[in-house]
mmCIF file as gemmi writes it, N, C-alpha and C atoms, coordinates in Angstrom:
data_model
loop_
_atom_site.group_PDB
_atom_site.id
_atom_site.type_symbol
_atom_site.label_atom_id
_atom_site.label_alt_id
_atom_site.label_comp_id
_atom_site.label_asym_id
_atom_site.label_entity_id
_atom_site.label_seq_id
_atom_site.pdbx_PDB_ins_code
_atom_site.Cartn_x
_atom_site.Cartn_y
_atom_site.Cartn_z
_atom_site.occupancy
_atom_site.B_iso_or_equiv
_atom_site.pdbx_formal_charge
_atom_site.auth_seq_id
_atom_site.auth_asym_id
_atom_site.pdbx_PDB_model_num
ATOM 1 N N . MET Axp A 1 ? 45.87 29.338 -18.665 1 0 ? 1 A 1
ATOM 2 C CA . MET Axp A 1 ? 45.335 30.277 -18.846 1 0 ? 1 A 1
ATOM 3 C C . MET Axp A 1 ? 43.763 29.907 -19.121 1 0 ? 1 A 1
ATOM 4 N N . ASN Axp A 2 ? 42.787 30.485 -18.492 1 0 ? 2 A 1
ATOM 5 C CA . ASN Axp A 2 ? 41.155 30.028 -18.599 1 0 ? 2 A 1
ATOM 6 C C . ASN Axp A 2 ? 40.424 30.793 -20.079 1 0 ? 2 A 1
ATOM 7 N N . THR Axp A 3 ? 39.718 29.8 -20.528 1 0 ? 3 A 1
ATOM 8 C CA . THR Axp A 3 ? 39.183 30.342 -21.708 1 0 ? 3 A 1
ATOM 9 C C . THR Axp A 3 ? 37.451 30.738 -21.111 1 0 ? 3 A 1
ATOM 10 N N . PHE Axp A 4 ? 37.378 31.763 -21.927 1 0 ? 4 A 1
ATOM 11 C CA . PHE Axp A 4 ? 35.946 32.29 -21.665 1 0 ? 4 A 1
ATOM 12 C C . PHE Axp A 4 ? 34.931 31.329 -22.199 1 0 ? 4 A 1
ATOM 13 N N . ILE Axp A 5 ? 33.74 30.575 -21.977 1 0 ? 5 A 1
ATOM 14 C CA . ILE Axp A 5 ? 32.877 29.97 -22.387 1 0 ? 5 A 1
ATOM 15 C C . ILE Axp A 5 ? 31.77 30.608 -22.359 1 0 ? 5 A 1
ATOM 16 N N . ASP Axp A 6 ? 30.789 30.497 -23.795 1 0 ? 6 A 1
ATOM 17 C CA . ASP Axp A 6 ? 29.554 30.606 -23.338 1 0 ? 6 A 1
ATOM 18 C C . ASP Axp A 6 ? 28.674 29.477 -23.221 1 0 ? 6 A 1
ATOM 19 N N . LEU Axp A 7 ? 27.973 30.149 -21.69 1 0 ? 7 A 1
ATOM 20 C CA . LEU Axp A 7 ? 27.01 28.871 -21.439 1 0 ? 7 A 1
ATOM 21 C C . LEU Axp A 7 ? 25.768 28.642 -22.155 1 0 ? 7 A 1
ATOM 22 N N . ASP Axp A 8 ? 25.15 29.494 -22.797 1 0 ? 8 A 1
ATOM 23 C CA . ASP Axp A 8 ? 24.246 28.978 -24.164 1 0 ? 8 A 1
ATOM 24 C C . ASP Axp A 8 ? 24.879 27.891 -25.088 1 0 ? 8 A 1
ATOM 25 N N . ARG Axp A 9 ? 26.05 27.65 -25.256 1 0 ? 9 A 1
ATOM 26 C CA . ARG Axp A 9 ? 26.241 26.633 -26.185 1 0 ? 9 A 1
ATOM 27 C C . ARG Axp A 9 ? 27.048 25.471 -25.534 1 0 ? 9 A 1
ATOM 28 N N . GLU Axp A 10 ? 26.823 25.881 -24.061 1 0 ? 10 A 1
ATOM 29 C CA . GLU Axp A 10 ? 27.482 24.408 -23.363 1 0 ? 10 A 1
ATOM 30 C C . GLU Axp A 10 ? 26.642 23.675 -22.952 1 0 ? 10 A 1
ATOM 31 N N . SER Axp A 11 ? 26.541 22.223 -22.779 1 0 ? 11 A 1
ATOM 32 C CA . SER Axp A 11 ? 25.781 21.524 -22.565 1 0 ? 11 A 1
ATOM 33 C C . SER Axp A 11 ? 26.04 20.9 -21.057 1 0 ? 11 A 1
ATOM 34 N N . LEU Axp A 12 ? 24.982 21.325 -20.191 1 0 ? 12 A 1
ATOM 35 C CA . LEU Axp A 12 ? 25.07 20.953 -18.757 1 0 ? 12 A 1
ATOM 36 C C . LEU Axp A 12 ? 24.824 19.714 -18.301 1 0 ? 12 A 1
ATOM 37 N N . ASP Axp A 13 ? 25.545 19.152 -17.418 1 0 ? 13 A 1
ATOM 38 C CA . ASP Axp A 13 ? 25.084 17.986 -16.737 1 0 ? 13 A 1
ATOM 39 C C . ASP Axp A 13 ? 24.398 18.111 -15.646 1 0 ? 13 A 1
ATOM 40 N N . PHE Axp A 14 ? 22.917 18.367 -15.266 1 0 ? 14 A 1
ATOM 41 C CA . PHE Axp A 14 ? 22.034 18.817 -14.394 1 0 ? 14 A 1
ATOM 42 C C . PHE Axp A 14 ? 22.131 17.711 -13.297 1 0 ? 14 A 1
ATOM 43 N N . GLU Axp A 15 ? 22.662 16.164 -13.353 1 0 ? 15 A 1
ATOM 44 C CA . GLU Axp A 15 ? 23.04 15.564 -12.664 1 0 ? 15 A 1
ATOM 45 C C . GLU Axp A 15 ? 24.252 15.898 -11.469 1 0 ? 15 A 1
ATOM 46 N N . LEU Axp A 16 ? 25.061 17 -11.944 1 0 ? 16 A 1
ATOM 47 C CA . LEU Axp A 16 ? 26.14 16.945 -10.84 1 0 ? 16 A 1
ATOM 48 C C . LEU Axp A 16 ? 25.419 18.309 -10.111 1 0 ? 16 A 1
ATOM 49 N N . PHE Axp A 17 ? 24.567 19.041 -10.387 1 0 ? 17 A 1
ATOM 50 C CA . PHE Axp A 17 ? 23.738 19.853 -9.632 1 0 ? 17 A 1
ATOM 51 C C . PHE Axp A 17 ? 23.007 19.202 -8.44 1 0 ? 17 A 1
ATOM 52 N N . LYS Axp A 18 ? 22.714 18.037 -8.687 1 0 ? 18 A 1
ATOM 53 C CA . LYS Axp A 18 ? 22.377 17.216 -7.392 1 0 ? 18 A 1
ATOM 54 C C . LYS Axp A 18 ? 22.789 17.078 -6.38 1 0 ? 18 A 1
ATOM 55 N N . ALA Axp A 19 ? 24.249 16.703 -7.073 1 0 ? 19 A 1
ATOM 56 C CA . ALA Axp A 19 ? 25.239 15.973 -6.293 1 0 ? 19 A 1
ATOM 57 C C . ALA Axp A 19 ? 26.342 17.046 -5.53 1 0 ? 19 A 1
ATOM 58 N N . ILE Axp A 20 ? 26.055 18.452 -5.919 1 0 ? 20 A 1
ATOM 59 C CA . ILE Axp A 20 ? 26.739 19.355 -5.04 1 0 ? 20 A 1
ATOM 60 C C . ILE Axp A 20 ? 25.902 20.294 -4.336 1 0 ? 20 A 1
ATOM 61 N N . PRO Axp A 21 ? 26.142 20.594 -3.238 1 0 ? 21 A 1
ATOM 62 C CA . PRO Axp A 21 ? 25.245 21.662 -2.44 1 0 ? 21 A 1
ATOM 63 C C . PRO Axp A 21 ? 24.716 22.987 -2.93 1 0 ? 21 A 1
ATOM 64 N N . VAL Axp A 22 ? 24.022 23.376 -2.963 1 0 ? 22 A 1
ATOM 65 C CA . VAL Axp A 22 ? 23.366 24.299 -3.745 1 0 ? 22 A 1
ATOM 66 C C . VAL Axp A 22 ? 24.102 25.726 -3.043 1 0 ? 22 A 1
ATOM 67 N N . ASP Axp A 23 ? 23.905 25.459 -1.639 1 0 ? 23 A 1
ATOM 68 C CA . ASP Axp A 23 ? 24.262 27.006 -0.937 1 0 ? 23 A 1
ATOM 69 C C . ASP Axp A 23 ? 25.798 27.141 -1.386 1 0 ? 23 A 1
ATOM 70 N N . LEU Axp A 24 ? 26.752 25.818 -1.683 1 0 ? 24 A 1
ATOM 71 C CA . LEU Axp A 24 ? 28.197 26.204 -2.118 1 0 ? 24 A 1
ATOM 72 C C . LEU Axp A 24 ? 28.367 26.737 -3.678 1 0 ? 24 A 1
ATOM 73 N N . MET Axp A 25 ? 27.098 26.407 -4.432 1 0 ? 25 A 1
ATOM 74 C CA . MET Axp A 25 ? 27.365 27.222 -5.903 1 0 ? 25 A 1
ATOM 75 C C . MET Axp A 25 ? 26.814 28.425 -5.863 1 0 ? 25 A 1
ATOM 76 N N . PHE Axp A 26 ? 26.022 28.809 -4.827 1 0 ? 26 A 1
ATOM 77 C CA . PHE Axp A 26 ? 25.725 30.202 -4.81 1 0 ? 26 A 1
ATOM 78 C C . PHE Axp A 26 ? 26.872 30.781 -4.075 1 0 ? 26 A 1
ATOM 79 N N . ARG Axp A 27 ? 27.572 30.559 -2.937 1 0 ? 27 A 1
ATOM 80 C CA . ARG Axp A 27 ? 28.245 31.17 -2.046 1 0 ? 27 A 1
ATOM 81 C C . ARG Axp A 27 ? 29.641 31.69 -3.086 1 0 ? 27 A 1
ATOM 82 N N . TYR Axp A 28 ? 29.989 30.539 -3.893 1 0 ? 28 A 1
ATOM 83 C CA . TYR Axp A 28 ? 31.202 30.69 -4.492 1 0 ? 28 A 1
ATOM 84 C C . TYR Axp A 28 ? 30.684 31.285 -6.055 1 0 ? 28 A 1
ATOM 85 N N . GLY Axp A 29 ? 29.786 31.014 -6.589 1 0 ? 29 A 1
ATOM 86 C CA . GLY Axp A 29 ? 29.266 31.671 -7.73 1 0 ? 29 A 1
ATOM 87 C C . GLY Axp A 29 ? 29.772 30.904 -8.746 1 0 ? 29 A 1
ATOM 88 N N . PHE Axp A 30 ? 29.39 29.545 -8.772 1 0 ? 30 A 1
ATOM 89 C CA . PHE Axp A 30 ? 29.916 28.589 -9.908 1 0 ? 30 A 1
ATOM 90 C C . PHE Axp A 30 ? 28.93 27.703 -10.273 1 0 ? 30 A 1
ATOM 91 N N . ILE Axp A 31 ? 28.872 27.163 -11.358 1 0 ? 31 A 1
ATOM 92 C CA . ILE Axp A 31 ? 28.24 26.185 -11.739 1 0 ? 31 A 1
ATOM 93 C C . ILE Axp A 31 ? 28.758 24.894 -11.877 1 0 ? 31 A 1
ATOM 94 N N . PRO Axp A 32 ? 28.457 23.609 -11.955 1 0 ? 32 A 1
ATOM 95 C CA . PRO Axp A 32 ? 29.336 22.328 -12.487 1 0 ? 32 A 1
ATOM 96 C C . PRO Axp A 32 ? 29.01 22.224 -14.187 1 0 ? 32 A 1
ATOM 97 N N . LEU Axp A 33 ? 30.037 21.843 -14.868 1 0 ? 33 A 1
ATOM 98 C CA . LEU Axp A 33 ? 29.902 21.424 -16.153 1 0 ? 33 A 1
ATOM 99 C C . LEU Axp A 33 ? 29.77 20.422 -16.646 1 0 ? 33 A 1
ATOM 100 N N . ARG Axp A 34 ? 31.247 19.535 -15.879 1 0 ? 34 A 1
ATOM 101 C CA . ARG Axp A 34 ? 31.181 17.932 -16.347 1 0 ? 34 A 1
ATOM 102 C C . ARG Axp A 34 ? 32.134 17.713 -15.061 1 0 ? 34 A 1
ATOM 103 N N . GLU Axp A 35 ? 32.328 16.434 -15.191 1 0 ? 35 A 1
ATOM 104 C CA . GLU Axp A 35 ? 33.039 15.409 -14.675 1 0 ? 35 A 1
ATOM 105 C C . GLU Axp A 35 ? 34.185 14.715 -15.539 1 0 ? 35 A 1
ATOM 106 N N . ALA Axp A 36 ? 35.596 14.863 -15.795 1 0 ? 36 A 1
ATOM 107 C CA . ALA Axp A 36 ? 36.022 14.067 -16.835 1 0 ? 36 A 1
ATOM 108 C C . ALA Axp A 36 ? 37.417 13.925 -16.053 1 0 ? 36 A 1
ATOM 109 N N . ASP Axp A 37 ? 38.246 12.894 -16.244 1 0 ? 37 A 1
ATOM 110 C CA . ASP Axp A 37 ? 39.571 12.516 -15.828 1 0 ? 37 A 1
ATOM 111 C C . ASP Axp A 37 ? 39.864 12.706 -14.428 1 0 ? 37 A 1
ATOM 112 N N . ASP Axp A 38 ? 38.952 12.836 -13.692 1 0 ? 38 A 1
ATOM 113 C CA . ASP Axp A 38 ? 38.846 12.872 -12.086 1 0 ? 38 A 1
ATOM 114 C C . ASP Axp A 38 ? 39.167 14.316 -11.693 1 0 ? 38 A 1
ATOM 115 N N . LEU Axp A 39 ? 38.526 15.269 -12.612 1 0 ? 39 A 1
ATOM 116 C CA . LEU Axp A 39 ? 38.324 16.848 -12.528 1 0 ? 39 A 1
ATOM 117 C C . LEU Axp A 39 ? 36.957 17.139 -12.667 1 0 ? 39 A 1
ATOM 118 N N . LEU Axp A 40 ? 36.594 17.958 -11.636 1 0 ? 40 A 1
ATOM 119 C CA . LEU Axp A 40 ? 35.491 18.718 -11.804 1 0 ? 40 A 1
ATOM 120 C C . LEU Axp A 40 ? 35.636 20.24 -12.697 1 0 ? 40 A 1
ATOM 121 N N . HIS Axp A 41 ? 35.066 20.1 -13.726 1 0 ? 41 A 1
ATOM 122 C CA . HIS Axp A 41 ? 34.911 21.3 -14.619 1 0 ? 41 A 1
ATOM 123 C C . HIS Axp A 41 ? 33.914 22.18 -14.315 1 0 ? 41 A 1
ATOM 124 N N . ILE Axp A 42 ? 34.182 23.413 -13.959 1 0 ? 42 A 1
ATOM 125 C CA . ILE Axp A 42 ? 32.941 24.188 -13.35 1 0 ? 42 A 1
ATOM 126 C C . ILE Axp A 42 ? 33.093 25.846 -14.303 1 0 ? 42 A 1
ATOM 127 N N . ALA Axp A 43 ? 32.365 26.435 -14.158 1 0 ? 43 A 1
ATOM 128 C CA . ALA Axp A 43 ? 32.032 27.533 -14.715 1 0 ? 43 A 1
ATOM 129 C C . ALA Axp A 43 ? 32.142 28.744 -13.568 1 0 ? 43 A 1
ATOM 130 N N . VAL Axp A 44 ? 32.746 29.833 -13.814 1 0 ? 44 A 1
ATOM 131 C CA . VAL Axp A 44 ? 32.968 30.857 -12.733 1 0 ? 44 A 1
ATOM 132 C C . VAL Axp A 44 ? 32.94 32.347 -13.21 1 0 ? 44 A 1
ATOM 133 N N . GLY Axp A 45 ? 32.551 33.208 -12.563 1 0 ? 45 A 1
ATOM 134 C CA . GLY Axp A 45 ? 32.752 34.353 -12.993 1 0 ? 45 A 1
ATOM 135 C C . GLY Axp A 45 ? 34.047 34.994 -12.968 1 0 ? 45 A 1
ATOM 136 N N . SER Axp A 46 ? 34.189 36.324 -13.316 1 0 ? 46 A 1
ATOM 137 C CA . SER Axp A 46 ? 35.608 36.799 -13.175 1 0 ? 46 A 1
ATOM 138 C C . SER Axp A 46 ? 35.966 37.365 -11.613 1 0 ? 46 A 1
ATOM 139 N N . SER Axp A 47 ? 34.874 37.345 -11.21 1 0 ? 47 A 1
ATOM 140 C CA . SER Axp A 47 ? 35.427 37.891 -9.468 1 0 ? 47 A 1
ATOM 141 C C . SER Axp A 47 ? 35.882 36.577 -8.892 1 0 ? 47 A 1
ATOM 142 N N . PHE Axp A 48 ? 35.964 35.145 -9.084 1 0 ? 48 A 1
ATOM 143 C CA . PHE Axp A 48 ? 36.218 34.399 -8.627 1 0 ? 48 A 1
ATOM 144 C C . PHE Axp A 48 ? 37.998 33.94 -8.379 1 0 ? 48 A 1
ATOM 145 N N . THR Axp A 49 ? 38.404 33.72 -7.103 1 0 ? 49 A 1
ATOM 146 C CA . THR Axp A 49 ? 39.611 34.287 -6.869 1 0 ? 49 A 1
ATOM 147 C C . THR Axp A 49 ? 40.311 32.563 -6.833 1 0 ? 49 A 1
ATOM 148 N N . LEU Axp A 50 ? 41.683 32.407 -6.91 1 0 ? 50 A 1
ATOM 149 C CA . LEU Axp A 50 ? 42.33 31.463 -6.349 1 0 ? 50 A 1
ATOM 150 C C . LEU Axp A 50 ? 41.99 30.71 -5.196 1 0 ? 50 A 1
ATOM 151 N N . LYS Axp A 51 ? 42.039 31.646 -3.958 1 0 ? 51 A 1
ATOM 152 C CA . LYS Axp A 51 ? 41.701 31.368 -2.582 1 0 ? 51 A 1
ATOM 153 C C . LYS Axp A 51 ? 40.527 30.776 -2.604 1 0 ? 51 A 1
ATOM 154 N N . GLU Axp A 52 ? 39.103 31.341 -3.428 1 0 ? 52 A 1
ATOM 155 C CA . GLU Axp A 52 ? 38.364 30.506 -3.523 1 0 ? 52 A 1
ATOM 156 C C . GLU Axp A 52 ? 38.15 29.155 -3.994 1 0 ? 52 A 1
ATOM 157 N N . LEU Axp A 53 ? 39.131 28.967 -4.998 1 0 ? 53 A 1
ATOM 158 C CA . LEU Axp A 53 ? 39.473 27.648 -5.801 1 0 ? 53 A 1
ATOM 159 C C . LEU Axp A 53 ? 40.145 26.798 -4.728 1 0 ? 53 A 1
ATOM 160 N N . ASP Axp A 54 ? 41.027 27.049 -4.13 1 0 ? 54 A 1
ATOM 161 C CA . ASP Axp A 54 ? 41.587 26.112 -3.005 1 0 ? 54 A 1
ATOM 162 C C . ASP Axp A 54 ? 40.53 25.85 -1.789 1 0 ? 54 A 1
ATOM 163 N N . GLU Axp A 55 ? 39.743 26.634 -1.393 1 0 ? 55 A 1
ATOM 164 C CA . GLU Axp A 55 ? 38.472 26.4 -0.675 1 0 ? 55 A 1
ATOM 165 C C . GLU Axp A 55 ? 37.567 25.536 -1.235 1 0 ? 55 A 1
ATOM 166 N N . LEU Axp A 56 ? 37.376 25.665 -2.32 1 0 ? 56 A 1
ATOM 167 C CA . LEU Axp A 56 ? 36.203 24.619 -3.244 1 0 ? 56 A 1
ATOM 168 C C . LEU Axp A 56 ? 36.768 23.21 -2.991 1 0 ? 56 A 1
ATOM 169 N N . GLU Axp A 57 ? 37.769 23.277 -3.802 1 0 ? 57 A 1
ATOM 170 C CA . GLU Axp A 57 ? 38.543 21.797 -3.972 1 0 ? 57 A 1
ATOM 171 C C . GLU Axp A 57 ? 38.638 21.081 -2.348 1 0 ? 57 A 1
ATOM 172 N N . LEU Axp A 58 ? 38.925 22.002 -1.55 1 0 ? 58 A 1
ATOM 173 C CA . LEU Axp A 58 ? 38.832 21.274 -0.266 1 0 ? 58 A 1
ATOM 174 C C . LEU Axp A 58 ? 37.372 20.998 0.022 1 0 ? 58 A 1
ATOM 175 N N . ARG Axp A 59 ? 36.249 21.741 0.276 1 0 ? 59 A 1
ATOM 176 C CA . ARG Axp A 59 ? 35.063 21.362 0.559 1 0 ? 59 A 1
ATOM 177 C C . ARG Axp A 59 ? 34.558 20.209 -0.132 1 0 ? 59 A 1
ATOM 178 N N . LEU Axp A 60 ? 34.618 20.081 -1.591 1 0 ? 60 A 1
ATOM 179 C CA . LEU Axp A 60 ? 34.228 19.243 -2.405 1 0 ? 60 A 1
ATOM 180 C C . LEU Axp A 60 ? 35.157 17.678 -2.476 1 0 ? 60 A 1
ATOM 181 N N . ASN Axp A 61 ? 36.28 17.992 -2.198 1 0 ? 61 A 1
ATOM 182 C CA . ASN Axp A 61 ? 37.146 17.054 -2.125 1 0 ? 61 A 1
ATOM 183 C C . ASN Axp A 61 ? 37.111 16.301 -3.482 1 0 ? 61 A 1
ATOM 184 N N . ARG Axp A 62 ? 37.447 17.395 -4.431 1 0 ? 62 A 1
ATOM 185 C CA . ARG Axp A 62 ? 37.935 17.313 -5.556 1 0 ? 62 A 1
ATOM 186 C C . ARG Axp A 62 ? 39.165 18.329 -6.312 1 0 ? 62 A 1
ATOM 187 N N . ARG Axp A 63 ? 39.482 17.915 -7.434 1 0 ? 63 A 1
ATOM 188 C CA . ARG Axp A 63 ? 40.144 18.571 -8.066 1 0 ? 63 A 1
ATOM 189 C C . ARG Axp A 63 ? 39.49 19.317 -9.028 1 0 ? 63 A 1
ATOM 190 N N . ILE Axp A 64 ? 39.358 20.762 -9.644 1 0 ? 64 A 1
ATOM 191 C CA . ILE Axp A 64 ? 38.834 21.442 -10.089 1 0 ? 64 A 1
ATOM 192 C C . ILE Axp A 64 ? 39.574 22.173 -11.017 1 0 ? 64 A 1
ATOM 193 N N . LEU Axp A 65 ? 38.742 22.413 -12.277 1 0 ? 65 A 1
ATOM 194 C CA . LEU Axp A 65 ? 39.32 23.115 -13.559 1 0 ? 65 A 1
ATOM 195 C C . LEU Axp A 65 ? 38.108 23.813 -13.721 1 0 ? 65 A 1
ATOM 196 N N . HIS Axp A 66 ? 38.736 25.191 -13.47 1 0 ? 66 A 1
ATOM 197 C CA . HIS Axp A 66 ? 37.559 26.196 -13.766 1 0 ? 66 A 1
ATOM 198 C C . HIS Axp A 66 ? 37.722 27.251 -14.862 1 0 ? 66 A 1
ATOM 199 N N . GLN Axp A 67 ? 36.385 27.771 -15.489 1 0 ? 67 A 1
ATOM 200 C CA . GLN Axp A 67 ? 36.522 28.322 -16.785 1 0 ? 67 A 1
ATOM 201 C C . GLN Axp A 67 ? 35.601 29.517 -16.56 1 0 ? 67 A 1
ATOM 202 N N . LEU Axp A 68 ? 36.09 30.82 -17.412 1 0 ? 68 A 1
ATOM 203 C CA . LEU Axp A 68 ? 35.481 31.748 -17.039 1 0 ? 68 A 1
ATOM 204 C C . LEU Axp A 68 ? 34.114 31.875 -17.906 1 0 ? 68 A 1
ATOM 205 N N . ALA Axp A 69 ? 32.971 32.475 -17.173 1 0 ? 69 A 1
ATOM 206 C CA . ALA Axp A 69 ? 31.827 32.717 -18.051 1 0 ? 69 A 1
ATOM 207 C C . ALA Axp A 69 ? 31.237 33.565 -17.43 1 0 ? 69 A 1
ATOM 208 N N . ASP Axp A 70 ? 30.016 34.21 -18.401 1 0 ? 70 A 1
ATOM 209 C CA . ASP Axp A 70 ? 29.282 35.419 -17.832 1 0 ? 70 A 1
ATOM 210 C C . ASP Axp A 70 ? 28.436 35.237 -16.394 1 0 ? 70 A 1
ATOM 211 N N . GLU Axp A 71 ? 28.956 35.955 -15.389 1 0 ? 71 A 1
ATOM 212 C CA . GLU Axp A 71 ? 28.441 35.989 -13.936 1 0 ? 71 A 1
ATOM 213 C C . GLU Axp A 71 ? 26.81 35.943 -13.87 1 0 ? 71 A 1
ATOM 214 N N . ASP Axp A 72 ? 26.281 36.812 -14.766 1 0 ? 72 A 1
ATOM 215 C CA . ASP Axp A 72 ? 24.844 36.963 -14.838 1 0 ? 72 A 1
ATOM 216 C C . ASP Axp A 72 ? 24.057 35.753 -15.231 1 0 ? 72 A 1
ATOM 217 N N . LYS Axp A 73 ? 24.793 35.23 -16.349 1 0 ? 73 A 1
ATOM 218 C CA . LYS Axp A 73 ? 24.299 33.907 -17.019 1 0 ? 73 A 1
ATOM 219 C C . LYS Axp A 73 ? 24.714 32.611 -15.847 1 0 ? 73 A 1
ATOM 220 N N . ILE Axp A 74 ? 25.461 32.782 -14.982 1 0 ? 74 A 1
ATOM 221 C CA . ILE Axp A 74 ? 25.806 31.937 -13.978 1 0 ? 74 A 1
ATOM 222 C C . ILE Axp A 74 ? 24.583 31.552 -13.193 1 0 ? 74 A 1
ATOM 223 N N . ARG Axp A 75 ? 24.339 32.99 -12.401 1 0 ? 75 A 1
ATOM 224 C CA . ARG Axp A 75 ? 23.44 33.547 -11.153 1 0 ? 75 A 1
ATOM 225 C C . ARG Axp A 75 ? 22.071 32.891 -12.213 1 0 ? 75 A 1
ATOM 226 N N . GLU Axp A 76 ? 21.669 33.395 -13.417 1 0 ? 76 A 1
ATOM 227 C CA . GLU Axp A 76 ? 20.451 32.632 -13.892 1 0 ? 76 A 1
ATOM 228 C C . GLU Axp A 76 ? 20.282 31.367 -13.806 1 0 ? 76 A 1
ATOM 229 N N . ILE Axp A 77 ? 21.216 30.762 -14.219 1 0 ? 77 A 1
ATOM 230 C CA . ILE Axp A 77 ? 21.126 29.274 -14.247 1 0 ? 77 A 1
ATOM 231 C C . ILE Axp A 77 ? 21.23 28.43 -12.594 1 0 ? 77 A 1
ATOM 232 N N . LEU Axp A 78 ? 21.858 29.427 -11.842 1 0 ? 78 A 1
ATOM 233 C CA . LEU Axp A 78 ? 21.841 28.843 -10.394 1 0 ? 78 A 1
ATOM 234 C C . LEU Axp A 78 ? 20.392 28.852 -10.143 1 0 ? 78 A 1
ATOM 235 N N . LYS Axp A 79 ? 19.784 29.796 -10.059 1 0 ? 79 A 1
ATOM 236 C CA . LYS Axp A 79 ? 18.394 30.22 -9.937 1 0 ? 79 A 1
ATOM 237 C C . LYS Axp A 79 ? 17.082 29.447 -10.244 1 0 ? 79 A 1
ATOM 238 N N . LYS Axp A 80 ? 17.242 28.885 -11.799 1 0 ? 80 A 1
ATOM 239 C CA . LYS Axp A 80 ? 16.76 27.94 -12.473 1 0 ? 80 A 1
ATOM 240 C C . LYS Axp A 80 ? 16.685 26.642 -11.968 1 0 ? 80 A 1
ATOM 241 N N . SER Axp A 81 ? 18.072 26.373 -11.507 1 0 ? 81 A 1
ATOM 242 C CA . SER Axp A 81 ? 18.466 24.779 -10.605 1 0 ? 81 A 1
ATOM 243 C C . SER Axp A 81 ? 17.688 24.801 -9.445 1 0 ? 81 A 1
ATOM 244 N N . GLU Axp A 82 ? 17.657 25.849 -8.589 1 0 ? 82 A 1
ATOM 245 C CA . GLU Axp A 82 ? 17.453 25.814 -7.44 1 0 ? 82 A 1
ATOM 246 C C . GLU Axp A 82 ? 15.76 25.744 -7.458 1 0 ? 82 A 1
ATOM 247 N N . SER Axp A 83 ? 14.99 26.402 -8.287 1 0 ? 83 A 1
ATOM 248 C CA . SER Axp A 83 ? 13.641 26.428 -8.547 1 0 ? 83 A 1
ATOM 249 C C . SER Axp A 83 ? 13.241 25.13 -8.878 1 0 ? 83 A 1
ATOM 250 N N . SER Axp A 84 ? 13.811 24.05 -9.643 1 0 ? 84 A 1
ATOM 251 C CA . SER Axp A 84 ? 13.764 22.87 -10.095 1 0 ? 84 A 1
ATOM 252 C C . SER Axp A 84 ? 14.065 21.869 -9.105 1 0 ? 84 A 1
ATOM 253 N N . GLN Axp A 85 ? 14.904 22.2 -8.429 1 0 ? 85 A 1
ATOM 254 C CA . GLN Axp A 85 ? 15.396 21.426 -7.302 1 0 ? 85 A 1
ATOM 255 C C . GLN Axp A 85 ? 14.123 21.241 -6.101 1 0 ? 85 A 1
ATOM 256 N N . ARG Axp A 86 ? 13.477 22.688 -5.729 1 0 ? 86 A 1
ATOM 257 C CA . ARG Axp A 86 ? 12.223 22.835 -4.806 1 0 ? 86 A 1
ATOM 258 C C . ARG Axp A 86 ? 11.276 22.204 -5.374 1 0 ? 86 A 1
ATOM 259 N N . ALA Axp A 87 ? 11.135 22.278 -6.931 1 0 ? 87 A 1
ATOM 260 C CA . ALA Axp A 87 ? 9.766 21.626 -7.478 1 0 ? 87 A 1
ATOM 261 C C . ALA Axp A 87 ? 9.689 20.143 -6.913 1 0 ? 87 A 1
ATOM 262 N N . LEU Axp A 88 ? 11.028 19.408 -7.112 1 0 ? 88 A 1
ATOM 263 C CA . LEU Axp A 88 ? 10.914 18.16 -7.022 1 0 ? 88 A 1
ATOM 264 C C . LEU Axp A 88 ? 10.706 17.601 -5.501 1 0 ? 88 A 1
């Protein structure tokens, strides 16, 4: 069972944001949290489906552990991340 995480208390690895295509993060509505034990940990909203999880694992060629988070907060972080990447 997935636990709900508070993204304001989570320390994000912004290097992972550079390693994953931003269009995939927007399309699937997720943000990367960390990599550990050959797993990519991501935060997703409640509308994220198991089918999307399977597709994402295939596209990224990684095993993924997903955790639920506030969808609005995910979008907010994605927008900030996208703006930062454009500035670079």
